[in-house]
N, C-alpha and C positions, 0 to 999 in steps of 0.2 A: 340651289340651296347652298348655304354657306357651309364650308368644311372647317373643322376646328382641329387645332394641333393637339395631339394626345400627349400631354406632358409626361405622364407616367402611368403605367397600368395599375389598376386598383389593387391587384394582387401584390404588387411591390409596395404600394402605400401601406398595406395592412401588415407588413412584416412586424413581428413583435411576439408571435407565438413561439417562444424559445423552447428548444429541446431540453428535456430533463428526464433522468431515469425514473423519477417518482411519478410523473404524470399527474392525471386527475382521475377521480372516481367519485361521482355524485349519485347517490342512491335516493330515489324519490318514491314515496308511496302516496298516491293521490286517490282518495276515495271519491267515487263518482265518475272516474275515467277508466276505461279499459278497452283493450283490443283496438288501439289507435296509435298514431304517431305523435310524439311530443318532441319539440325542438328546443335545443339549448341556444338561446339567442343573447347577443350582447349589444349594448348601446355602443355607438361609435359616432361621436359628434351629434348631428341631428338625425342620424339614421340608425336602423337596427340591422344586424347581420346574423345569419345562422352559423353557429360554430359546430354543432353536433345534432344528430337526430337519433332517436331510438324508439322502439315499439313498447307500448305499455301492455303488460300481460292482463289476464282476466281478473287478477286481484289488485290491479292498480299499481303494480311495481314497474319501475323503469330505471335503467342505469345508464348514465353517460360516463364513458371511460375513454381515456386516451393516453398516449405516451408522452405528450407534450404538456408542459406546465402552462396553464392558462394565464394570460396577463390579468392583473388585478382589475376589478371593476364590478359593476352591477349587471347581473345576467338575469334572463327571464326563462322560466319554464313555460313555453307557449303551447297551448292545447288547441283543439278544434274550436271553432266559433270565437276565436280570438280571446279565449279565456287564458289568463296567465297569472303567475305570481313571481315576485322578484326574489333574488338571492344575491348575497355578496360572495364573490370568489376572490380570495386574496392569498394569504400565506397558507391557510388550511384549505387543501384541495381534495381531501378525502373525507367526506361527511355524508350524513343522511338527513333527509327532511320528510316529515309526514304531515299531510293536511287533508282537507275535505273541500270539495267544490262548493259546499253550502256556505263556507266562510273561510277562505284561504288564510286570513290573518289570525283570527282568534282560535282556529283549530290547528295552528302550526306547532309542530314539535320538532326540535332540532337536536341532533347528536353529532359531536365531533367538530363543531364550528362555533367558536365563541363569537365571531363577527356576526354570524346570522342569529345567534341567540340575542345579542344586543340589538340587532336590527329589528327583530320581531317584538322584542320588549317595547321598543320605541313605537313601532307601528300599532301595537295594541293600545299603547297609551294615547296616541293621537287619534286613533279610531274612536276610543271612548270619549275623548274630549270633543271630537267632531260631532258625535251624536248629541252631546249636551248642548253644543252651539246650535245644532239644528232645532232642538226643542225650544231653546230661548228665542230663536227667530220666529217660530210658530206662535209663541206667547206674545212676542212684540207685535205681530200682525193682528192678533186678537185684541191687543191692548191699545190699538190706535185711538188717539184722542185722550188717553189717560196718561198725562205727562208724568205723574209720580211713578206709575207702574213702569212706564217706558224707561225712565231714568234708572230705576232699580235693576231692570233687565240688562240695560247697557253696562251697568257696573259689574254684573255677573259675567257678561261677555268679556269685558276687559280683564277680569280676574282669571278667566280661563286662558286667555291669550298670554297673560303673564306667566301662568303655570307652564305653558308649553315653552315659552322663551327660557324660563328658569331650568326646565328639563334639559334643553339643548345646551345651555351654558354650562351646566353641571357635567353633562356628558363630554363636552369639549375639554373641560378641565381634567376629567378623570381618564379620558381615552384620547390623548392628543394625536396618536399615530393611526387611529382607526380611519378607514375610508369614510365611514359615516360622518365622522368629525369634519373631514375635508369637504364632504358634500354640504353639511350644515353651513360651513364658512363660505363655500362657493355660492350658496343661495342667499347670502346676506346682501342687503342693499343699504347704501349710506343713509344715515339720518341727517337731514339737511338743517343746519343751524339757521338762525334768523339772518336775513340778508343785511349787509352793511349799508349805511347811508352814503349816498354819493355827495360830492361837494355842493350840489345845488339843493340838498335837503330832501331828495327823494331816495327811496330804496332802490338798490341795484336789481332791476327786473330780470337780468340774465344770471344772477348769482346762483340760483337753485340749479339751473341746468349745468352750469360750469362746475359747480361743486360736486353734483351727482356724478357727472362724467369723470371728473378727476379722481374720484375715490371709488369708482365702480369695482375695481379689481383689488382693493386694499386687502381683502381677507382670503382671496382665492390663491391657492398654491399652484401657479402655472407650470411648476417644475414637476408636479406629481402626475405622472402619466395615467394613473388609475382614474383620474377625473374624466379623461377622454371617454371612458366607458361608463359614464354615469348619465342619468336623465337630465342633469342640470347644465352640463358644459356647453352643449350645442346651442341651447337657448340663450345662455349667457353671452356667447360670442355674437349670436345673431342680433340680440338687443343692442349691444355696443356698436356693431358695424352698421346696422340698418336704421336704428331708431335714435341713437345718441350721436351718430356721425352724420353731418350734412352730406347729402348724396351728390358730391362733386369730387372729381378725381383727386385733387390735392388733399382734401380732408380725408378721403378714404385711404390714401397712401400713408398719411401721417398716423391714422388710427391703426392701420395694419402693422406698420413698423413698431408702434408702441406695444401692442399686445404680443407680437412675436419676440420683442426684446425682453419680455417677462419670462420667457420659457428657457428651458435648458436646450442649448443649441444642437445637442445630439439626441434629443428625446423625441418621443412620438408626438407630443403636442406640437412641438416645433414643426415637425414634418407634416402633420395634419393641417396646421394653419397655413403654412407656406403653400402647400399643394392646393388646398381648398380655395384660398383667396385668389391665387394666381389663375386657377382653372375657372373660377366663377367669372372673373373679369375678362378672361380671354374669350369666353363664350357669350359675354353680355351683349344683349341687344340694345342696351341703353347707350345713347350717343356719347361718344368721347371717352367711354370707360376703358378703352384699350390702353389709355395712358397708365392705368393701374397695372395692367398686365405687363407692360414694358418695364415699369419701375420694379415690380416684383421679380421679373425674370432677370434683370440685370443685378439686383442686390443679392438674390439668393441662388438662382440657377447658374448664371454665367460667372458668378464669383466663386463657385465651387462649394458653397454652403449646403446646397441640396445634395447631400451625400448619397441619396438613393438613386440618382440619375446617372446613367452611363454616358460615355463620351459621344456616342452616336446621337443620343437624344439631346444632349447639350448643343450639338451642332444644329439640329433642327430648330431648337428654341432660339438660338442665336440668329438663324436665318429669318425666323418669323419676326423677331424684334427689329432687325434691320429693315424688314419690309414695312413695318408700322411706323417707326420713329420719324421718318420724313414727313408723314402726313397726319401727325397727331393734332388734335385741336389746339389752337394757339400758335402753331407753326406757320411760317410764310410758305404759301404754296409754290412749288416749282413752276417756273415761267413756261416750260415746254416749248422752247424755241425750236422751230422745225416743223410745226404743224402746218398743214395746208388746208384751206377751206375747200368746199366742194367746187368752187370756181377756180381752184388751184392757186389762189393768192395766199401768201403766208399770213399767219396769225399767231399771236401768243397772248398770254394773259395780260401783259403790260399794255397791249393795244386796247383793252376793254376798260373804259373810264366810268362805268356806272358805279353806283353805291354798292351794289351787291352783284356778285358773279356766281352763277350756278354751273359747276363743271359736272357734266353728265356723261359718264362712260357707259356705252351701250352697244348693242349689236342687234339688228333687226331680226335675226334668226333666233334670238333668245326668247323663249316663251314668256318669261317674266317681263322682259323688255317690251314685248308686244302689248302687255297690259299697262305698263307704266308710261311708255312714251306718249300715247294719245292723251293721257291725263296731264302729263307735264306740258305738252303742247297747248292744251286748253288753258292751263294755268298761266302759261307764258303770254298767250294772246290776250288774256283778260287783265293781267296784273303787271306786265313788265314796265309799262309807263308809270303806273301809280306807285310802284315800289322801287322804281329806278333800278331795275335789274336786267342782266343779260344772261342768257344760257349759252355756254360753250359746250355743244354736244359733240363728244369725241367718239368716233367709230373705232372700235378696238381691233378689228380684223384687217386683212390685206386686200381681199377681193371686193372691189368697189361696186360691182354690178348691182347687187341687191341693195346696197346702201343708197346709190343714186335713185334707184327705183322707189325705195321707201320714202325718201325725202320728198320726191315729187308727188307721190300718191297721197301722203299725209300732210303735204303743204307745211313742212317744218320751217318756220320763219326765223328761228334763232340761228346762231352761228354754227354751221355744220362743218366739222373739221376731222382730219384723220392724220395719222403719222405715216404718210405715203412714202416718205424717203427713209424712214427709220432713224431720223435724227432727234426726234423729240424724246424718245425713250421714256414715255410716260409711266411704264410699268416699274421703272426704277425708283419712281418718286411718289407713286400713288398705290394704295393697297386695293388692287382690283382682283380680289380673291374669287369673286363671282360678279355677274352683272344682273341688273343695272346697279350703278353706284352713283350717288349724288353727293358732291361736296359744295358747301356754301362758303363763299369768301367775302370778306368785307372790302371796302374801297382800297385798303392797303394790301389786299390779296392774302390776308391772314385767314386761316381756316377757322370758321366759327361754328360750323356744324357739318355733319357728314352722315351718310347712310340714313338719311331722313326720308320718311314717306312723303309723297307729293301732297297728300291731304294735310300735312302738318306744316308745310313750308310757310304759308301765309301767316298763320298765328305766330310761328317762330320769329319771322322777320319783323312783324309789328311789335312783338314784345321786346325783341332785341333792340329795335330802334328806340323804344321808350326808355330802356335802360341806359342807352348812350346819352339821351337828352338829360335824364335825371342824374 
């Protein structure tokens, strides 16, 4: 099983709950809930985390209290059966809220928090408008075939949508510093203008995508760390990185640098993005994505910008980067001069003249290798001539007895080799964190794929060959 570098403990990442004499005190009264535990939960990117827990008494009263000031954000009062309601925690951290499980929003009463009063005024407004939209949709379903009625109902729907937009725009104008304003702006998506005409007289078919991506972050304040603890931030980042960014290392690196550049370099959003992106691609099972990890590590960790990481951890990251960089996709594979074949004749990569070379690092005592090696042998016997490929199978250990026995028993026809003299030093040039590992090289011995399953090799090579021809 692959082991991963722990870049930083999660407890360090979540630093931000600052000490303050005033602390927080949130008093809740929840009708319909009693004699149970309620959790105070906060959003953090795409996940939720528990900050506090308290018991509800027989009358529905519960108090969350602490000596630390809570970072601004949207928090949840989480009850059994996943019932919850949201609240805004910001400058006012001593307040009370009273509601009923029958309707959390419309029964909510707030004291001591103008932010939550504004928040629930908005929630009640959109709840009412949502019910109206629901009624219109039912009418539209019943009016199928009646064009005039359908047109009238669509006009009503548009009018309600306009009311909601006007409400948000007025709120933004009147309360520019409120977290809810920042959430409204973060939720905004670009309105795409008409595509321009190309010189040939056709509209630019890629304009909409490029415009949408270029303006996706126009209204979000990436320096406001409160947004990290909101339900919109994680989804916003995921959409940009996974849906608007082509899933190839160079594009991902460019997008990552762009959004990180929008942040305050000493803020929590900066810390969250650097950690999350680096950690995601260090762990990624997608081929060649370790290039994203090495780029992030060099730009942010090894440069000293990752202010939350100590020197010992930095050394570990540096070692990992140096292990990976020689064998990233696109690099020319090390020749490994010094390898000896099972007949004790020397061999190196330059001696192999096929269009493709599969370098297979393995050990017959490895459980996973025992499953993969027969599959690779069968693939080789069937396709090596058709695809013009050779397998250089490299035994990674020193005791050759089991190796020779396995080669003979399984009739491995590819080039079987090992570093019997210690001169090839393949571990210095290839990331063999676990076995087995497969690297695919082109005719120039450039790495074009690695850590690929045997079942996917044929399709990969055929598709790669087509791309080279086209």
